[in-house]
C-alpha positions in Angstrom: 103.9 77.6 115.6 102.4 80.1 114.1 99.2 81.7 115.2 96.3 81.4 113.1 95.7 85.0 112.5 99.3 85.8 111.9 98.9 85.1 108.3 95.5 87.7 108.3 97.5 90.2 110.5 100.7 90.0 108.1 98.6 90.7 105.1 96.4 93.4 106.7 99.7 95.0 107.6 101.2 95.0 104.5 98.3 96.2 102.6 98.2 99.1 104.9 101.8 99.7 104.3 101.5 99.5 100.5 98.8 101.8 100.6 100.4 104.5 102.8 103.1 104.4 100.2 100.7 105.0 97.2 100.9 101.8 95.3 98.2 99.3 94.7 97.5 96.0 96.2 97.3 93.2 93.2 95.2 90.7 94.7 96.6 87.9 92.5 99.8 88.4 94.1 99.0 87.9 97.6 100.8 84.7 98.4 101.2 83.0 101.8 102.7 79.9 103.2 100.6 78.7 105.7 102.5 77.1 109.0 106.0 77.7 107.5 108.8 79.2 109.1 110.3 82.4 107.6 113.6 81.3 108.7 113.9 79.1 105.4 112.6 79.3 102.1 112.3 75.3 102.0 108.7 74.2 101.1 107.8 77.8 100.8 105.5 77.6 97.7 104.0 81.1 98.1 107.3 82.5 98.0 108.6 80.5 95.3 106.1 82.0 93.1 106.8 85.6 93.7 110.3 85.1 93.1 109.6 83.7 89.8 107.0 86.2 89.0 109.8 88.8 90.1 112.3 87.3 87.8 110.6 87.2 84.8 111.9 89.4 81.8 108.0 90.9 81.1 107.1 91.0 84.9 103.5 91.0 86.0 104.3 93.7 88.8 106.7 96.2 89.1 107.5 98.4 92.4 109.2 101.8 92.8 111.4 102.5 95.6 111.7 106.1 96.8 
């Protein structure tokens, strides 16, 4: 029951939050699972890709937490 604008809105809001922190958006790591609920990881290929990258020993991205 996800609104078609929801993904675009969420990506925009995340970009704005990232930029407010002074961080850099890495385009290749913008992943999403269209029409999937956030209540389960089942069938969440985009999320699975990000988790796999985060678990790599030589990470391709990092985050500084204030």
